[in-house]
N, C-alpha and C positions, 0 to 999 in steps of 0.2 A: 643628421637632419635630412636629406636627401632622400631617404628611406620613407622616413614619417610624411611627406609633401604627395610624392610619387603616386602611393596606393591610394586616392581621393579620386583619382581622373577616371574610374570604373563605375564610379557611383550613380551616376544618372544612368548606365545600362541597365544596373543591378534594380534600381526603380521603377524601372519600365516592364521590369518581369515581374517584381511583387505587387505592381497596379494591375496586372492580370487575372489576380487572382477574385474569384467572386464573392461578392459582398453579402452577409446575412441579414434576414430582419430579425434584429433583437425582438424577444418577448416585451409585451406590454407588462408594467406594473399597475397592474389594474386585478381587479376580481374575475370570475371565470361566467362566461353569460350561461343563464340556467333556465331551464327549459322544463316544467313542473304541469304533469296531467293529472288532476286529482281522480277523473273519472278510471284512468286506466293503471295508476301508480306508475307513471314510467316519469323518470330523471334522469336528465341528459346535464351535464355538465362540459361547456366549449370552452378553451384558450388557446390563445396562439394559432388560429386556423383548424385546429380539428376538436374532435368529441374526447374528453380524456378520461370522461364515467358515463357508462351509458346502463343504467340499472332500472330495476321495477319492486317496488314497497307493496308489501302486502302485510297483512293482519293475520295472525297464527294462533292457537291455543297451545296449550301444552303438549299436545299428540302431534304438532306440527300440521294440522289441519286448517285450511283458510277459514276466516272469520269473516260471513258476509255482513255488510250494512255496518260496517268500521269506517267510518269515515277520517281519510288522513290527512293532517293539518301540517304544511311548510310554513315556516318561518322563516323569514329572510330579514335578520336585522342591518342596517347598513353597514357595509364594511369599513371598518375600522382602521386606523392605520397612526400611527406615532414615530416620527420622524422615517416617513414613507414606508413604514413596516404594513403593510395591507392584509388584513384579517379578513376574510368572510368566513363567516358562519352559517349552516344551513340544519335546522332544528326541525326534525319530523316528531308529529306525536299523533297520536290517538285523538279523536275530537270529543270522545265521551269514553273515558278510560273503563276498562274491564277487567277486571281480577284474572289470573291468568294468559293474559293475550298479549302475545309480544309483536312488534314491527321487525320485517325482517326486509333487509335489502339486498338483492342478489342482483350482479352484473357482472361489467368488466371496467379496468381500468386499462386506457390505453396511452402509452409515452413512447419516448423516442427508443431509440435502442440503446441509450445507456440510462434508460430509467429502472428501478431497483424497487423490491419491497424493503421495509426497514420498520424502526421501532423509534416512537417520541418517547418520552420519558414519562414512566407513569410507575405504579405499585409495582410490577414485577422487579425494576432493578431496585427498590429497597427491600424485597424480600430476600431475592438472590442478586446482589452485587457483581454485575462481570463486565467483560469487556467483549464485544460480538463485531464479527465481519463475515462475510462471505467470500467462495470462491465460486464464481456463476450465483445463480438464482436462489435466494432463499425460500424455504418453506417455513421458518421457525413461527409457532403459534404466538410469540411474543409481537411478532410484525403487526402493526395497526395502520399504516402508512406507505403511501407510494413515494419516490423521489424521483422526478427527471432533472438527471446532473444536467442534459444538453440546454434545458430550457429554465433550468433552475427554480421548480415549482414542486409543492407538497402539498399530498391531499392527505388528511388524515383521518380515521375513522376513533371509534371509541376502544378504549385502551383494555389491556389486562384479560383477553381473550376473547373479548365479544366480535372482534373484527378477523375475520379468517381471510387472507390473501394467498393464493396458490400461484404457481407460473403458468403462464396459458400458453403462450405460445410467440415467437420471435419471427415475426416476416421479414423477410429479404428481398431489397431491392435490386437495381444494376449495381454490378460494382464499380466502386469508384475506381478513377485513373489513379495511380500511387506514381509518384516519382522514380527517376530509374532506379535513385539509390536507396528505395524504401526499403524497412526492415522489419520483420515481426515486433520490435519494439518502438514502432515510429510513435511520435504524437500527435499522429496528421487527423483531420477531421474526414474518417470514412464511414463508420458504420452507424455512426449518427443519425446523416443524412439521409443512410439508403436503408436502415432497419425502421422496426418500429418493435415495442414491446408491450404482449397485453397479458394482465394475469385477471385470475377470477376474483372477486370481492364479495366478501358476504358479511354483514355485521347485521346483527339482533340485539333487542333489549326493550324495555317499556315505551323510550324515546331511543331517539338516535340523529346525533350531532355530527357532523361533517365539517371538515377545517380544511380552507383551501389558503395557501397563503406562497403568492407570486414574488420571486427575486426572491427565493428563501435565504439561500447563503448570502447572497449579494445585501440583502437587507437586514432581516432578522438575525443572521449571524453576524453582522456589520462587517462583511468582507469586499469592501468600495469597489474594487479594482476585479472582483470575481464578474468575469462574462465567460463562460463554460461554451457560451456558444461559437466562441473563437477559437478554441482548442481542447485538445483531448488530453487525458491524464496518461503520462508514459506509460504503456503496459511492458509486461515481462520485469523479469529480474534485475534488481541493481546490485548486481554482489560483485565482489571481489576483494582486493589489497588497497589500502591506503599508507604510503610512505612513512606520514606525518607523526603520528603519537608514537611509532616505536623507534624513530630514525632524528625526529627534527629535520637539522640543517645537514646532519651527517650521511644521510642515503647516498650513494654512489653506483658509478656505472658498474663496479665489481660488486655491490649489494645486490642490483638488479641479477647479474649474472647467478648469484647463488640462489636468489629466490625462487627465479623462474625455473632455475633446477629443480630445487625443492616440492614448486608446483606440481612441475611436469612428474617428476617420481611420485609423489602423493595423490596420482590424477586428479586434483584439486577441481582444474577446469572440467573434466569430467564428471564434477559431484556438482557443478555448477557456478562456480567462480569466474566470472566474465572481464573483468575489468582490473588493469594495476594501472592505479593511480599515483605520478610522482607530485608530490608537494614542493614545501620551500627548499629547494636544492638544487636545482640544475639551473637558474636562471645566472644572469650576470646583474650586477650592481644592484641598487636596494630599491630602484623607486619604479614607478608603474609608466614603463613608455616603450613603445615597439621594440626597440633595439633590444634593452635590456631581457625581455621574455621570448624574444628570435634568436637570442645569440647566446649559447649555450658554454658554463663554466668547465674548469678543467678538471671536476668531478667525474663528467660525462665528455669523455675524448671523443667518443663516437656522435655523439650530439641526440638531435632528436629523431634523426634516420636510424640509427643505430638502437637507441631505445625501442622504439616502434615496431623494427624489425624482431628484436628478441623478443617483448612481449608477441609478439603475434605469431612468433614460432613457438609458443604452448599451446595455442589455443584462445589466447586472449587479446581484449581489446586493449588501446592505450587509454589513460585519463592524465589531463594535467591540473595544474593548479595556476591561475593567476591572482593578483590582487588589485583592488582599485586607489591605491595611494599613489602619490607624487611628493617624494621626497627631494628635495632642493640640496640635499646633502650628498646625492647621485650626480655626478657631474652630467651627464645627459639630460634630468630634469631641469638641473639648475639653467642650461644652455637653451631650453628649450623656454624657459620662463623668461626671461631674456629676448629671445628671439620672436615671440608669441606670449606676449604679457594677456593679451586680450583673452587668452585661451583659459585662464584662471580666475577666480573671484578676487574682487579687491577691495580693500578697505575705503573707508570714506574719502582717506589721502589721497588713494589714487595707487598705494603700492600692495602688492602681494600679499593676501590674507593667508595666512599658516596658522594651522592649528594642530598640536598632536607631534607636530615635525614635521606636516608635508602640506604642499598648495592643494585646494579644494578645484576641482576644474569646473567648468561654465558647461555643463553640458548642453545649455542655450544657444552656445555659439557652435554651427554646424562646421564649421574649419576646427573646431579642437576635436569633437568626437572624430571627424573623418581623419585629423591627424595622430589623436592620442590614443585613440578606441577602438575604431574599425580596422585597420589594419593588423591590429594582434590577433583579432577572431576569425580573420579572413584567410591569414597564414596558418593557424592552428588548423583548419578546418581543410586545408589545401596539404597540411602535411599528414592529416587522416586522424586527429583522436577522436575518439567517439563518447568521449566524458569531459567535460569542463566544470572545474569547480572556481568559480567567481569569489574571491573573497573578499572583506572589505566592508560589507553593508553595513554591519555594525558601526565600524570607525565611521564610514561616513556620516552615517544620522547622529553621531555622536557631536562631531564636530559643528555639523549641522543647526546644532542649537545654540551655538557662538552667536552673539548681537551682532557680530559683524556680517554674520552666512544670514542672518535674518534680514537684515537691509538690504543684501542683494538679490535675494528673491524676492520681497516687495518690490525692488525697482524694477526687476524683470518679468513680473507677473507670474511667479511661478512657486512651487515648493520644494522643501527639502525631499520629500516621498517622490514627485515627481522627475526630480532631477535623479534620482537612481533609477528609476524606471527608465529614463533614458537611456543610460549605459547600459542596462538588460536590453532593451529594445535591439539596440545597434547590435549588442552579442548575438541576439537570436536571429536577427537578420543573415549577419554573415555566416554563422555555425548551421543556419538550415534547420530544419524540422527534424533531423536525425542523429543529432548528436544531443545529447543526454546535458542539460544545464544543473549543476546544483548552486543555488544561492546560499550564502555562509555569510553572517550568521544571526541566527536569533529569529524568530519565529514572527515579530513586528517590523521586522526588514523584508521578509517573504509577503507580507502582504502587499508591499510598495510592488511588486513586481509577479504578481499573482498573473499567470499568463504567458508569462514570458522564461520562467523558469522551471524546470521540471520536477526538481526537486527544493525543499527548505530543509537545512540545517536546524533545527527548533531550539537549540541554546547554545552557549559559549563550549569553549575546548572540553573535551572529556564524555565519553559515553555516559549518557542520562536516560537508561532504559524508561525511567517512570515517566518521561515526556509522549510517548509514543500512546501510554494511555492518559494523559492529560489533552492529546490533539487528537485523539481516536478516529472522529468522524471526519479528520481533512484528510485521513488516506485514502486515496483512490477517489475521491474528487475533485479536490482543491491541487493537491499534487502528490508526491512521493515525501512523505516523514523520513527524515533522516536524523537521527539519535546521535551522531557523531561515530568516530572512528569506535571500533567492535575489538578493543585489546581482550582477547579471550582470555587473559591471566588478570585482567584487571581486578580490583578491590573495592570500586564501590560497590555497595549494598551486596558486597560477597564474602562470606568467610574462605580467607584464604587457605586456612589448613583443612576444609573440608575436602572430603572424596568420595565420590558416591559409584557403586558396580555400575557397571554397565553391561548389557547383554555384549556376548562375541569378546569383552576385553577380560583377560585373566585378573590384571589387578584393576583397584577402585580408581576411577579418573577424579581430576578436579572437578568439583562441582561448579565453578564458575566458569570453566571450558565448555559445559554442556548448557548452563542458563543463558550468558551472555549472549552468543549467536542464535538460540533456540526462542528467545524474548522477541528477537528482530521478524524472525520467520512466522510467527503465529500471530504476530502485529501487520505482515504485508507490508514491511518498510525495506528502506536501504538496509543492506549487509554489507559494510566496508572492515573488514578485519584488518588490523595493525600492531603487530608484535614483531619482537628479532628472527630472524630468519630460523635460528636453531630451537625456537619453542614449536615449530613445525617439523622438524626434525623427527620429533616424538610423538609417535601415532598415538600416546596415551592422552594426549593435546587436542586430538582431530575427531576425536569422534562427535562433538558439537559443531562442529563445522561442515562436516559431512552429512549428519542427518537434518540440518538445517537448511541447505542449499540444494537447490534455487529456490527463493523464496515465491511463492505463490502471490499474485498478482489479485486483490481483494478489493470491495467495496465495506463500506460500516453496515453495520446491521442496527447501529444506532446514531440519529441526527443528532445526537449529542455527544460532547465529550463524557468519556465516561469516569475519567478522574483517577487520581490515586488511589481512591477508597476502595477502586473496582479491580485494580492488577492483580490481584490475588490468583483470579480464574479468569483465562480466556476462552470463547467460544469459539470456533472457524465451523461454517459450513461447507460442505464440498461437495459441488454438483458435476456429474459427469451423466453422459448420454448413458449408461447402464447403472447407475448406482448414485443415493444420496446418502450421506453421511455426516457425522458431526464429529470433530476434535476439541476436547477438554483439557485445557493445559491447568494445571495448579502449579503456581510457585511459592515456594519458602524463600521470601525476603531475610536476608540475614541482618539482625540488630545492633546498633552500635553500641559499642560500650561506653559507658559515661567516663566522660572525661579521657577518653582514646580515639584514636583515629582507626579503629578497628572495628569488626561487623562479626557476629557469631550467629550460626545457626542454632536457633533453641529447641526447635521442632514442634510440629503442630498434630492434635490427635485426630483420631479418623472423624470423618463427616458423613452422614449420610446427604444424598445428593438427587433431589427431586427430579423427574425428568421435565414434570411440567414448567418448574422453576426454568430451567435450561430453555423452554420453548417447543418442547418434543410432544407426541403425541400423548398422554397422561395412561390413556388405556391399553397402548399397545406392550410388546416385550421387545426388548433390548439386548443383545449380546455387547459389551464391553471389555475391552481388551488395555491393557497398560503397556506402555512402550517400553520404555527404558529397562523394566524388570521381566518383557516378556511374559506377563503372568495375565491369565484370562481369571476375569473378575466373576464370571457366570451370565446367565441368561436371567435378568429381573425385568418386573414391572413396575411400576410405580416410583422405584428408585434405586440406588445403588449405593455402594459404602465407599468411600473412597479413603484406602489406607492411610493408617497414619503415616506421618513423616519423621524421621528422627534426626539429629545433628549432621547424619552424613546424607541427608537427600534432600537435594533444592530444587526438584522438577518431578512431577507426575504427569504426563500425558495419555489421556484416554481416549481411545476410538470407540464410539458408540454406533453403532448399526441397529438396522430394527430386524429381528431374527425373524428367518426364512425359514421354509419349511421341508429346505434341502440345502444340500452344503454350499455355502458361497465364502469370498474373501471377507475374513476378520481384520486383518492386519498385513503390512509388509515391513520390511527391516530398511526399506532405501531411506525414508524418508518421514520425519515425526507427523505429517500428513496423513501418513501410513496407506497410501494408495494415490494420493493427490499428484505426485509428480512422477511414481512409476507406472501407474497401471494406464493402460492405454485400450483396454478393451476387457470384457468377462460377459460370458454368456453360459448357461445351464440349459443344458440338452436333457429332457425329461423320459425320451425315448430311452437313452443309451446310457443315462445318471452320468454324463460326464461334465464337468465346471471345465470351462478350456478359458483361454483370454491370451493376452500380449504385456509384456513388462518391458520396461526400459532399465535396462542393469550396466553398473560400471566393473568395467574389469579387475578380477581381484579380489571384490567385495562381497563378502558372503550375502546370498539373497536369499531370504526367508519368507515364503507366502504360509501365512498360518489362515488357516479356515476352519469354520465354525462346523463342525458334525452334528447335525439333528437325530434324535433317539430313531433309531433302526437303519441308518445307512453306516458301512462301514468301508475303510479304505482299499479300494484294490490295487491301482499302480499309479503311478506317475513319472511324466516325461515333461523335458523342458529342452526344447530347442538343440538336442544332439549335447547337451551338456549331461555331466555326470549329476546325477539327482539321490540325494536321500531323505527320504519319508520315514516319517512317523506319524502314529496316531495313538492319542491318550486322553481316553474319556471324550468330550465335545471338540476336541484340539486336533486339526490334522497340519502337522510343520512339514511344508516341503523346501529343503535347502539344496542352493545351488552355489558354486563359486564361479562365476562367468569368465571364461577364457579370454574376453574383450569386454569392453564398451560397448552395447550394442541392445536391439529389441531381441527378446525371443520369444516364440512361441511356446505356451503350456498347455499342457492337459493332463488334469485328474481326474481317474475314474473310479467309480463307489460299486459297490452292491448294496443290495435293498431286502 
């Protein structure tokens, strides 16, 4: 007990530091200010101190010529708001409609550094259901809106191709001051306050309607605690290993030694696996109090110091699990209950309330937080844990439903949800902004701690990939979606016997080992694998893990949840200074057998995929390449054929790039993004007919650049940073292959003749 009480003495000093942070003025939940000049056709919308739309409207005939004398009307019905859901509609019409004459609005939309183009629900999703996201600015033709995450507003134009949004510019202000220990994965408010994003906006039609919705996720999506101006979503991959699903309580220091040895041998940290998170296995006792969490049991004779040193020795960061429940069956908790009964919730008769075998902490009692919560996270921060999983949120909310708890909250003027938030507020204060916090478990509990936890486990125990589609619009906006531990040989929705051929591997590999980690990668979510050590000793089990990590940070291409009905097809746009391409994934989910807990792949037929349905330019030509089979599907306009999938194929991943009139990289083998992780630069020199660039490669992992070869070009030579190169040319494809001598960045150069 002495330890618990003494750590509170520095709290006052900590609060002084916190108080120094600058305040941010929240945006109002009100319509935008509208300025309309009918004479010039000038329309501006202003919100939160800045112009968000600056446009001009004119009437045009079918040939694109301005039609003189066409008066344009702006109708502004009163903004409506049900339950504070403000919706402002601006309707633009031609006063005297003429056949063949359309309105055209051309201008720019400007938001913060966190604004991005996106799609509202419409006919496009009915024609071709899919889940969309983007790495960098999206250029998709299905986009009809801009969402500014920083200030939580949405401006939408007409859907289904009549609105065109293209990235224009991103202006950079004075770089913010970062804390001394800030990392690229930090959640700090930085670019949002020093940058702005401007996109080119054009929409056309016989009549036009713009819809502005302030406090979009907070009010219209019913996320009461969502205040994005106070925090940023965690950037960078949250990938690694969690001990729980594979070992439960039986993970030991010896197992940690074996695991880190395998991860090092297989170069998994080089592939992008960052964390090893120790779960419910290391602590003493079974109740949540500082002494139990900070004193390690005999399964780990070296304690936290040894564990962290071992994890860091293989280039990874340490993660730790803690719980929220206070079980009086644990002697330490029982003693605290006797010494400080006012720290816990009471029954009307004055006795301590207990539900599910544990006491409920009274988080409105400052001493209770300082004695039972704050010391845990302060010490974990001091020890050096970079990832903290806080479990038991669902347990607490379930207990709060008890009548005795209900009376308690009424008495103190609080709510169960606020009590849960109090807990995570203290955890965030102590752990700081550079420690990843996972709220566990259930999306409803996550709603309570929005802005405090970086990630939310979307469901109860067990990998549930379908939750990623059901909450696709939250990823990269509200938090990082966590579908729970991804055991790569798990059986849920997977055919346990199915094996698929994969490039570079002589024997077919388990389909589930491919699909399970890959779905996390294409969704931009958390990817924490959890299998026995021997699973990773077999290289046949690792291809999905290797090609899925790291997970690229994404923002949603749709500000609605696509849902399980759309999770066969996933489209990820990738934007780089030198290229912009799309990666289309097709998943064959296994079907449950009648009256059995088994799943089978039944096969699916080939399918025509129209580029326009994907939001690509229908009139342009594209080259398409499938990743797992390394097959070139040709150059096409209008559509391509996705090949049939049999009972031994769970996934297809297509790189779709616009065809160029000179050689250009079509795909790479490092990652399913086919360049999103490894390609650092690429350029074509027309004078010398040389394609050159830089790639990040993993030592010993064969790396292939697949280059599209237009008619008239022939391969001349290839060189890659001093490595031994094998280059082949067949039809429209050139393959340049190396086996890197080390994990590094290599410069490459491929010469052609014409």
